[in-house]
C-alpha positions in Angstrom: 5.4 -48.3 -13.6 5.1 -44.6 -14.1 7.9 -42.3 -14.2 6.9 -40.9 -11.0 7.3 -44.0 -9.2 10.6 -44.7 -10.7 12.1 -41.6 -9.0 10.1 -42.6 -5.8 12.3 -45.9 -6.1 15.3 -43.8 -6.7 15.1 -41.9 -3.8 15.7 -44.5 -1.1 18.6 -45.8 -3.0 22.6 -45.4 -2.2 23.6 -42.1 -3.6 26.6 -43.8 -5.3 24.1 -45.3 -7.9 22.9 -43.4 -10.6 19.4 -41.9 -10.0 17.7 -44.5 -12.6 19.3 -47.6 -11.2 18.6 -50.0 -8.3 20.5 -52.9 -6.8 18.7 -56.1 -6.1 17.9 -56.9 -2.2 17.3 -60.6 -2.7 19.3 -62.1 0.1 20.1 -65.4 -2.4 21.5 -63.5 -4.8 25.0 -62.7 -3.2 25.5 -66.6 -2.8 24.6 -67.6 -6.4 27.0 -64.8 -7.6 29.7 -66.1 -5.5 29.1 -69.6 -7.1 29.3 -67.8 -10.6 32.6 -66.4 -9.7 34.3 -69.7 -9.0 36.1 -70.2 -12.5 36.2 -73.8 -12.2 32.8 -74.5 -12.6 31.5 -76.1 -15.9 29.6 -74.6 -18.8 26.6 -76.3 -17.5 26.7 -75.3 -14.2 27.5 -71.8 -15.5 24.5 -71.7 -17.4 22.2 -73.1 -14.5 23.6 -70.4 -11.9 23.3 -67.5 -14.6 19.7 -68.8 -15.3 19.0 -68.9 -11.3 20.2 -65.2 -11.0 18.0 -64.2 -14.1 14.8 -65.5 -12.3 15.7 -63.7 -9.3 16.3 -60.1 -11.3 13.1 -61.0 -13.5 11.1 -61.2 -10.7 12.9 -57.8 -9.2 12.6 -56.0 -12.5 8.6 -56.6 -13.1 7.3 -56.8 -9.5 5.8 -53.3 -9.8 4.2 -53.6 -13.0 2.5 -55.5 -15.6 3.0 -53.5 -18.8 0.2 -53.6 -21.5 0.4 -54.1 -24.9 3.3 -55.7 -26.9 6.4 -56.0 -25.0 9.7 -56.4 -26.3 12.5 -58.6 -24.8 15.7 -57.8 -26.4 18.3 -60.2 -26.0 22.2 -59.0 -26.3 23.9 -61.7 -27.8 25.3 -64.1 -27.1 25.5 -64.2 -23.4 22.3 -62.8 -22.9 20.5 -65.7 -24.2 21.2 -67.3 -21.0 18.8 -65.0 -19.0 15.9 -65.2 -22.2 13.9 -68.0 -20.7 13.6 -66.6 -17.0 11.9 -63.4 -18.6 9.9 -65.2 -20.7 8.6 -67.1 -18.0 8.1 -64.3 -15.8 6.1 -62.1 -18.4 4.1 -64.8 -19.9 1.3 -65.7 -20.2 -0.1 -62.2 -18.9 2.0 -60.3 -21.7 2.4 -60.2 -25.1 6.3 -60.6 -25.5 8.0 -60.4 -28.6 11.8 -61.3 -28.8 14.5 -59.1 -30.5 18.1 -59.9 -30.8 21.1 -57.7 -30.9 24.6 -58.9 -31.4 27.6 -57.1 -30.3 31.2 -57.5 -29.7 33.8 -55.4 -28.1 36.7 -54.8 -30.6 39.8 -56.0 -28.4 42.2 -53.0 -29.1 39.9 -49.9 -28.4 37.3 -51.8 -26.3 34.6 -49.9 -28.5 31.3 -51.7 -29.1 30.6 -53.2 -32.8 27.1 -54.2 -33.9 27.3 -57.3 -35.8 23.9 -58.3 -35.7 20.3 -56.6 -35.3 16.8 -58.2 -35.9 14.9 -55.4 -35.0 12.0 -54.7 -37.4 12.8 -51.7 -39.8 10.1 -49.8 -38.3 8.4 -49.9 -34.8 4.8 -49.0 -34.6 3.5 -51.1 -31.4 7.0 -51.9 -29.2 7.0 -49.0 -26.7 8.2 -50.9 -23.5 11.6 -53.2 -23.5 13.3 -55.4 -21.2 16.9 -55.7 -22.3 19.0 -58.6 -20.8 22.7 -58.8 -20.6 24.6 -60.5 -18.0 27.4 -57.9 -17.7 27.9 -54.2 -17.8 31.5 -53.7 -17.9 32.8 -50.7 -19.6 29.4 -49.8 -20.2 30.1 -49.3 -24.1 28.0 -52.1 -25.3 24.7 -51.4 -23.2 25.3 -47.7 -24.2 25.3 -48.7 -27.9 22.1 -50.9 -27.7 20.3 -48.0 -25.6 21.1 -45.8 -28.3 20.0 -48.1 -31.0 16.5 -48.7 -29.1 15.8 -44.9 -28.5 16.4 -44.4 -32.3 14.0 -47.3 -33.0 11.5 -45.7 -31.1 10.8 -47.2 -27.5 9.4 -45.0 -24.7 11.0 -46.9 -21.8 14.1 -49.7 -21.5 14.5 -51.7 -18.3 18.0 -52.7 -18.6 18.8 -55.9 -16.5 22.1 -57.2 -15.6 24.0 -59.5 -13.0 26.9 -57.7 -12.7 28.3 -54.2 -13.5 31.4 -52.0 -12.8 30.5 -48.5 -11.2 31.9 -46.5 -14.1 30.4 -48.9 -16.5 26.7 -48.5 -15.1 27.3 -44.8 -14.7 28.1 -44.5 -18.6 25.2 -46.4 -19.4 22.7 -44.8 -17.2 23.8 -41.5 -18.5 22.9 -42.2 -22.0 18.9 -41.6 -21.7 18.4 -41.4 -17.9 15.0 -40.2 -18.4 14.0 -43.3 -20.4 16.0 -46.1 -18.8 15.9 -48.0 -15.6 18.8 -50.3 -14.4 18.2 -53.4 -12.5 21.6 -54.6 -11.1 22.3 -57.7 -9.4 25.7 -56.5 -7.8 28.4 -54.0 -8.6 32.0 -54.3 -9.0 34.4 -51.5 -8.6 36.3 -51.6 -12.0 37.8 -53.3 -15.0 41.0 -54.3 -16.0 43.0 -53.2 -18.7 41.3 -55.6 -21.0 38.0 -54.3 -20.2 37.0 -57.1 -17.8 35.1 -56.8 -14.5 37.6 -57.0 -11.5 37.2 -59.4 -9.7 34.3 -60.2 -12.1 33.4 -63.7 -13.4 35.5 -63.8 -16.6 34.3 -63.8 -20.1 30.8 -65.0 -19.4 29.9 -66.0 -23.1 32.9 -68.3 -23.0 32.1 -69.6 -20.0 28.5 -70.0 -20.8 28.9 -72.0 -23.9 32.4 -73.8 -23.5 34.6 -71.4 -25.7 37.5 -70.5 -23.6 39.9 -72.0 -25.4 38.8 -71.7 -28.9 40.6 -69.3 -31.4 38.8 -66.0 -32.0 
């Protein structure tokens, strides 16, 4: 999709969204998200529902374009793993897709992002178009850091795909590199609590996906 067509999409959406973001219009997404909000669901159920949501968003993120050349799929660890297969299925076999992982965690006191893993090649010569998958944008710190990393790495455009975002977190991330990013968002919650969790949110999605809610960290 050209930058002109990005602007055309933005012109038709609610003014409360950043100009470089669009909200899903899929009628089934809300019911799937309500299912995911149920904290009594098992980890296998959470993984299955997250994968279903990812398939919906993968179609919406790619519906107007089939990028040529080598395309990067950037998985934000660890919860982004649950969205990876949906995007690989949607992009392949027509697109040459490489998968890279960036590991980020949020420091408990400051809520600032800390990078602990980065498998991007040292020099980027041929990956100019990337999709980033991460189920949540809460404070926007992690997504902002990932965008900065990829911008410095030399990509031309990022499509950042998330299931659920806070309004302020989305605004923060969308403002990092507005001319080079597009956000595809499933739904928006109004805010976050003092621990940086979305309200009402879906809890710690990483712990729920992998069954580590009670583990000592």
